[in-house]
Each structure stands twice: as structure tokens, then as C-alpha cells.
ZAMARGU-4260 file (C-alpha; in steps of 0.2 Angstrom, whole numbers, plus 5000, padded with zeros to 4 digits):
<rodrens>
0) 5875/5320/5589 | 5864/5319/5605 | 5848/5310/5605 | 5832/5320/5609 | 5830/5311/5625
5) 5848/5316/5630 | 5845/5334/5625 | 5829/5334/5635 | 5837/5327/5650 | 5851/5339/5650
10) 5839/5354/5647 | 5828/5348/5662 | 5843/5345/5673 | 5849/5363/5670 | 5832/5370/5673
15) 5830/5360/5689 | 5847/5366/5696 | 5841/5384/5693 | 5824/5380/5702 | 5830/5369/5715
20) 5820/5377/5730 | 5803/5369/5734 | 5789/5381/5733 | 5779/5385/5749 | 5763/5395/5752
25) 5764/5412/5759 | 5768/5411/5778 | 5770/5392/5778 | 5784/5384/5789 | 5798/5374/5782
30) 5801/5356/5786 | 5811/5361/5802 | 5797/5373/5808 | 5805/5389/5803 | 5796/5401/5791
35) 5804/5404/5774 | 5811/5421/5774 | 5822/5432/5762 | 5838/5441/5767 | 5827/5456/5773
40) 5818/5444/5785 | 5801/5444/5776 | 5791/5429/5772 | 5795/5422/5754 | 5779/5418/5745
45) 5780/5405/5730 | 5777/5418/5717 | 5790/5430/5725 | 5803/5415/5725 | 5799/5411/5707
50) 5803/5429/5702 | 5818/5430/5712 | 5825/5416/5703 | 5821/5423/5686 | 5827/5440/5691
55) 5844/5433/5696 | 5845/5424/5679 | 5841/5440/5670 | 5850/5452/5682 | 5852/5469/5676
60) 5836/5469/5665 | 5824/5475/5678 | 5823/5491/5689 | 5818/5490/5707 | 5800/5492/5711
65) 5794/5507/5721 | 5799/5521/5710 | 5788/5536/5709 | 5790/5539/5691 | 5774/5537/5681
70) 5771/5521/5672 | 5776/5523/5653 | 5762/5522/5640 | 5772/5507/5632 | 5782/5497/5645
75) 5800/5493/5641 | 5800/5479/5653 | 5788/5467/5662 | 5789/5452/5672 | 5777/5441/5662
80) 5773/5444/5644 | 5758/5435/5637 | 5756/5434/5618 | 5738/5433/5613 | 5724/5442/5621
85) 5710/5430/5617 | 5701/5419/5629 | 5716/5408/5633 | 5728/5423/5635 | 5716/5432/5645
90) 5713/5417/5656 | 5731/5416/5660 | 5732/5434/5664 | 5717/5433/5675 | 5724/5418/5685
95) 5741/5425/5687 | 5735/5442/5693 | 5721/5435/5704 | 5734/5424/5713 | 5747/5438/5716
100) 5741/5455/5710 | 5755/5465/5718 | 5770/5452/5715 | 5774/5455/5697 | 5770/5465/5682
105) 5761/5457/5667 | 5756/5463/5650 | 5746/5455/5636 | 5750/5458/5618 | 5735/5458/5606
110) 5736/5464/5588 | 5718/5466/5586 | 5709/5473/5601 | 5693/5475/5591 | 5693/5456/5591
115) 5684/5456/5574 | 5695/5441/5568 | 5697/5433/5585 | 5694/5414/5586 | 5686/5417/5603
120) 5673/5429/5596 | 5670/5418/5581 | 5667/5402/5591 | 5651/5393/5594 | 5654/5394/5612
125) 5650/5376/5617 | 5655/5367/5633 | 5654/5348/5636 | 5661/5334/5647 | 5659/5321/5634
130) 5677/5318/5629 | 5688/5302/5629 | 5703/5309/5639 | 5703/5312/5658 | 5712/5329/5656
135) 5699/5336/5644 | 5685/5330/5655 | 5692/5337/5671 | 5696/5354/5662 | 5679/5355/5655
140) 5671/5351/5672 | 5681/5364/5681 | 5676/5377/5667 | 5658/5373/5670 | 5660/5376/5689
145) 5669/5393/5684 | 5656/5398/5673 | 5642/5394/5686 | 5651/5406/5697 | 5656/5419/5684
150) 5648/5434/5693 | 5657/5430/5709 | 5673/5426/5700 | 5674/5440/5687 | 5664/5455/5694
155) 5673/5472/5694 | 5668/5487/5705 | 5658/5500/5695 | 5653/5487/5681 | 5638/5477/5680
160) 5641/5458/5684 | 5645/5448/5669 | 5631/5439/5660 | 5638/5426/5648 | 5620/5420/5644
165) 5624/5401/5647 | 5611/5389/5639 | 5611/5373/5649 | 5604/5361/5636 | 5618/5348/5635
170) 5626/5339/5620 | 5618/5324/5612 | 5630/5313/5603 | 5623/5300/5591 | 5633/5284/5587
175) 5631/5271/5574 | 5634/5253/5577 | 5652/5255/5574 | 5654/5269/5587 | 5645/5260/5601
180) 5661/5253/5609 | 5670/5270/5610 | 5654/5278/5617 | 5652/5266/5631 | 5671/5267/5635
185) 5669/5286/5635 | 5654/5286/5646 | 5662/5275/5659 | 5677/5287/5661 | 5666/5302/5661
190) 5655/5295/5675 | 5670/5289/5685 | 5676/5307/5684 | 5659/5314/5690 | 5651/5320/5674
195) 5632/5318/5673 | 5627/5309/5657 | 5614/5296/5651 | 5615/5283/5638 | 5600/5281/5627
200) 5595/5267/5615 | 5584/5271/5600 | 5567/5268/5609 | 5572/5280/5624 | 5579/5292/5611
205) 5563/5294/5602 | 5553/5296/5618 | 5565/5310/5624 | 5567/5319/5607 | 5552/5314/5596
210) 5558/5326/5582 | 5574/5315/5579 | 5575/5301/5566 | 5585/5287/5574 | 5587/5276/5558
215) 5605/5269/5559 | 5607/5276/5577 | 5612/5262/5589 | 5616/5273/5605 | 5616/5291/5611
220) 5625/5300/5625 | 5616/5315/5632 | 5624/5327/5644 | 5613/5331/5659 | 5623/5344/5668
225) 5636/5357/5665 | 5634/5356/5646 | 5627/5369/5634 | 5633/5385/5626 | 5637/5403/5631
230) 5642/5420/5624 | 5661/5418/5621 | 5663/5437/5618 | 5654/5441/5635 | 5666/5429/5644
235) 5681/5436/5635 | 5676/5454/5640 | 5674/5448/5658 | 5690/5439/5659 | 5699/5454/5651
240) 5691/5467/5662 | 5695/5457/5678 | 5713/5455/5673 | 5715/5473/5670 | 5707/5478/5687
245) 5720/5466/5695 | 5734/5475/5686 | 5737/5467/5669 | 5740/5478/5654 | 5734/5475/5637
250) 5745/5482/5623 | 5738/5484/5605 | 5754/5478/5596 | 5759/5463/5586 | 5774/5452/5590
255) 5787/5453/5576 | 5802/5445/5583 | 5814/5441/5597 | 5832/5446/5602 | 5842/5432/5609
260) 5855/5433/5622 | 5871/5425/5615 | 5880/5415/5628 | 5898/5410/5629 | 5907/5395/5635
265) 5891/5384/5634 | 5888/5369/5623 | 5880/5372/5607 | 5865/5361/5610 | 5857/5373/5622
270) 5847/5387/5614 | 5852/5405/5617 | 5841/5413/5631 | 5827/5424/5625 | 5820/5438/5635
275) 5818/5453/5623 | 5802/5454/5612 | 5800/5465/5597 | 5783/5472/5595 | 5775/5483/5582
280) 5761/5495/5586 | 5747/5500/5573 | 5757/5516/5569 | 5771/5506/5563 | 5783/5509/5577
285) 5793/5494/5584 | 5796/5493/5602 | 5807/5481/5612 | 5800/5473/5628 | 5811/5464/5641
290) 5802/5450/5650 | 5807/5437/5662 | 5793/5424/5657 | 5784/5422/5641 | 5767/5414/5639
295) 5762/5410/5621 | 5743/5409/5620 | 5741/5416/5602 | 5728/5403/5596 | 5730/5399/5578
300) 5745/5410/5577 | 5755/5401/5590 | 5764/5391/5577 | 5771/5407/5570 | 5776/5413/5587
305) 5785/5396/5589 | 5795/5399/5573 | 5800/5416/5579 | 5807/5407/5594 | 5817/5396/5583
310) 5807/5381/5587 | 5808/5370/5572 | 5822/5380/5564 | 5835/5379/5577 | 5847/5365/5582
315) 5847/5352/5596 | 5831/5353/5606 | 5824/5366/5594 | 5825/5355/5579 | 5807/5349/5582
320) 5793/5360/5576 | 5777/5362/5585 | 5763/5355/5575 | 5752/5370/5576 | 5743/5378/5562
325) 5727/5388/5558 | 5712/5378/5551 | 5697/5387/5544 | 5680/5381/5550 | 5663/5387/5544
330) 5648/5391/5555 | 5630/5393/5547 | 5615/5401/5554 | 5599/5393/5547 | 5580/5397/5549
335) 5567/5383/5551 | 5551/5390/5559 | 5544/5373/5562 | 5560/5366/5569 | 5562/5359/5587
340) 5559/5371/5602 | 5567/5371/5619 | 5569/5353/5620 | 5584/5353/5608 | 5602/5350/5614
345) 5617/5352/5604 | 5616/5337/5592 | 5631/5329/5585 | 5628/5316/5571 | 5639/5301/5568
350) 5647/5310/5554 | 5652/5325/5564 | 5638/5337/5559 | 5632/5347/5574 | 5618/5359/5576
355) 5611/5369/5591 | 5597/5381/5594 | 5600/5400/5593 | 5587/5409/5602 | 5568/5406/5601
360) 5564/5412/5584 | 5567/5396/5574 | 5586/5400/5571 | 5599/5386/5572 | 5618/5386/5571
365) 5627/5372/5563 | 5643/5366/5556 | 5656/5352/5552 | 5674/5350/5551 | 5679/5345/5533
370) 5689/5330/5529 | 5708/5332/5528 | 5707/5333/5509 | 5694/5346/5509 | 5703/5358/5521
375) 5699/5376/5514 | 5712/5389/5511 | 5716/5400/5526 | 5721/5416/5517 | 5704/5424/5521
380) 5688/5421/5531 | 5677/5419/5516 | 5663/5407/5518 | 5660/5392/5506 | 5641/5390/5505
385) 5642/5375/5494 | 5650/5366/5509 | 5634/5367/5518 | 5624/5360/5503 | 5635/5345/5501
390) 5642/5341/5518 | 5629/5348/5531 | 5611/5349/5525 | 5609/5331/5519 | 5613/5325/5537
395) 5602/5338/5545 | 5587/5334/5534 | 5589/5315/5537 | 5591/5317/5556 | 5578/5331/5559
400) 5565/5329/5545 | 5558/5347/5549 | 5575/5353/5543 | 5570/5348/5525 | 5564/5366/5523
405) 5578/5376/5531 | 5586/5392/5524 | 5603/5398/5527 | 5602/5416/5534 | 5620/5420/5537
410) 5637/5412/5540 | 5654/5416/5546 | 5671/5408/5547 | 5685/5407/5560 | 5701/5398/5564
415) 5705/5383/5575 | 5722/5382/5583 | 5725/5365/5576 | 5737/5353/5583 | 5741/5341/5568
420) 5749/5328/5579 | 5734/5323/5590 | 5722/5338/5591 | 5725/5340/5610 | 5731/5355/5620
425) 5749/5361/5619 | 5752/5366/5637 | 5768/5369/5648 | 5786/5375/5647 | 5796/5372/5632
430) 5810/5360/5636 | 5822/5371/5626 | 5819/5387/5636 | 5817/5389/5655 | 5805/5404/5654
435) 5794/5400/5639 | 5777/5392/5641 | 5763/5388/5629 | 5744/5387/5631 | 5737/5383/5614
440) 5733/5369/5601 | 5716/5363/5608 | 5709/5362/5590 | 5692/5369/5592 | 5688/5366/5611
445) 5700/5378/5618 | 5687/5391/5623 | 5679/5378/5635 | 5696/5373/5642 | 5702/5391/5645
450) 5698/5393/5663 | 5706/5377/5668 | 5721/5379/5657 | 5724/5397/5663 | 5724/5391/5681
455) 5736/5377/5676 | 5749/5389/5668 | 5748/5399/5684 | 5752/5384/5695 | 5766/5379/5683
460) 5774/5396/5684 | 5771/5400/5702 | 5771/5383/5710 | 5783/5374/5699 | 5770/5360/5696
465) 5752/5357/5692 | 5742/5357/5708 | 5724/5355/5702 | 5723/5345/5686 | 5739/5336/5680
470) 5742/5341/5662 | 5759/5333/5660 | 5753/5323/5646 | 5749/5339/5636 | 5767/5344/5638
475) 5778/5349/5623 | 5790/5334/5625 | 5777/5323/5616 | 5781/5332/5600 | 5800/5328/5601
480) 5796/5309/5603 | 5781/5309/5592 | 5770/5302/5605 | 5752/5307/5602 | 5738/5306/5615
485) 5722/5304/5605 | 5706/5312/5609 | 5691/5302/5601 | 5678/5316/5602 | 5684/5330/5591
490) 5672/5341/5582
</rodrens>
């Protein structure tokens, strides 16, 4: 039986043989000074070359473009199929169509276009650069830049410019004595990468934030720029609208399975190719969609999609499951008319309790991730109010004395797309399939990473490699070899 390393080497070698040509930008010259052209004499763009490769691989599945027949209500075939129409899938769709709006067809599958249970909409909507891994810091820094220019990036003709209501009030992480070394290490890396943060000792902390009880706090890290929170639904709406304006199609349907193409004369350790998705519409009708490239961005449901792809249940390179599962998290809205005002960042206590202001009427949003042994049932989105009483309120009342008199006004629950190996993103091509990509698994910080991850997937598909931010360490190979890359600052 072949080792995972040997299987991975053979799979990558096969893929590299198929994609042996080096991408170039449109109109660029080759090494010998001649322009790259196809058989018709036209310049070959990198995106066109990529899809020529995949169309050759799946020859016979696609009809030529240019037909005057009307586009069907439900497509039978697309070049790129994105599973998941939340923030991550919409970002992928936007970046691909923004780069090459006329080069390929793209459809996004979303089973709930009302987004009532969407993890995106149920998110707190925070963004920060205070991470311990360079990839997470760089992704968040790019997202902050993208959000600053959201009106320029995502405006659509005949619609008002998007307003994501960004609140630039930063994050304030509090550390006990035992957390100081990690905070210092994090701060050095963050500043090296260009993040603007300040370290505050207790005396300075009390001067900056007189409402804070600093007992037991040895150091704090405060984000000065590009941190805060925003309206996640407004950003989702803007990304989706822009993607649609560029030619993406959103399909109200649920992925229920795949058809695999049985190959003959190949060794058994290579998976059967997949380029047929079975999807069910709300009226119960099942459709088949043929695709060249599949992008899985299904958030907390990405693990289910992986199983449909035989990942974790197949043989050879497919023996290793993706460690992705939904985890339920509670968010509570409390009222404290005498609580802190504008000078109140998103505060994170040493035990993981977080709190931020919501508007100017004395309302605050707070929460905490439970301990592993306290993980709630994921069968519904019901809220456990006792969790607030025992795990959140004591910390809030200790750190912010005014919160002794807070009252819970409302609450909701949502799902993390939780990566049980290391709580970091699952990004890139699956080593068992040359046409299946993942963009998921960020374990609660995906919404702030989405603009950068969408761009990264676009680069990987159209350029064959990461151009802007190297996310190779977030690749799926680490699951095969059980090589976690730990992020120290997970909420």
C-alpha cells in the first residue's frame, strides 16, 4: 500500500503534467519575445489557457459559446460551480468574474437565498489584525483595505453605493501574566507586517479606558487602525450584487450528490474524476450540472460536501477526512444605560469573553466560545441563556463594573465552520482532484478573511499559484500528514 506522501506526489505529478504551461498575463510576451497565441492567432490570457486545459480534460461536456439560444432558467453546465453563497462563496465569485467577466460561466449554489440561517448574517462582523500567524494578519490587512474602498470596489450601476457601516474602534486584548510572552511575540510579528497596534501596561490602560478594571491584567494590545466591526449582511449583499452584475448566477438549490466518471486502465489509488453535481431545488426537482471546476465554500456545511466527494470515505488519497464540522456559538445583546460610550473598543478578556458596543443607546454585543466539553448541540439554533449567566456575565461584571446591572435583551446563535485540527483556514486544491478547490474552515474569523481568500482562490485557479498572499500552509495536504499550524488568537 502506498504511503500518503507517495500518493500525494503521484497526484501532484499528474496534475502538473496536465497544467505544464506557465501562465502569462494577457498580451504578455513569451521568453523568446513572441506573444502567446492560440491556433486562431489570438492572444492567450491565463484564464483562457486554464479553461482550455480543463475543457480538453472534460471534452464533450461543454457546448461552444456564441450560440444565440436563450440562457436556460437552470443551467445544465457551467465552467465554475461555487458551492455556498455566503460571504466566502460570494467573494470567490466576485474575484473570478471581476478578473475575467467574459472568459467563463460561473454559478453559485445557495440553498437558502433568504440567508436566515447563514453564518455570514449571524456573525458579529469583527475585523482585526491581532493574530499570531502571518497569513491571518496579511489576509485581514488586505480585507481592511478592501473594506475602506468598498464603494469603489463593489458599486453597481443603478444601485446606491454599498454602506457596510464600518465602526473603526479597534480590538483591545487583555492578557494575564501567563499570556504576556505570547502577546509580545504576536505584537512583534503584527508590527513587522505593517499592523498598527499599541501595547499598554496597566497604568496606561487605566488612563486610556477608565471604565476598565485592570486587576490581574499584566498587558494589553490595542489595535489603532483597520480594526473594528461592520454590517456583515451589507457586505454580503454588496459582494453578491457585484458578482451578479459581472455575470455570476446564483441558484437557489441544495447540493445532494455527485456523479463520478469511471476511468479505465488507471491505477486504483487515483480517485474517479468528478464534474457532475446533483442539486435539488425547493420544489423537490433534482437537476444535474456539469462543471469544469468546483469551489467548496459552504461554511459549516463544507464537511458534508467533502463527504459527498468521497473525501474521508474513499481509498488512497481520499482516505483522510477533512476535519471540518459546524460548531454552535451564542451571541447576546445586553443593555446597560450607564455603560461605556464611544471610547469602547471590542474588548477581549483573558478567558475569551468579548464585548463591543452596538449603537449609542447603551446596548452591547457579547459572547464566548465554550470549552470543548461544553460544546452545545448543533441540531438547532436555540440559545442557552444559562451560558451567559455562568460563563460571560461574571467576567463582564468584573472587568467593567458598570456591567453589574446589565440586562439581556436578545440573543441569537450561529455556526462556525470549525476546523478541529488547528482552527485555521482550509484553502486550496484538494490533492485528490485536479479541479476541486476549498475555501472554508476559518473557525469564526472567515468573514474578515473573505476578501483576501476569494482573491487567493481566483489566483490559484487562473494563475496556477498564489500571487498576492502565499496561503500554501493553509493547503489540504496538512490534513493528510496531520501537521497543524496553530493560531494562538482564536475567539
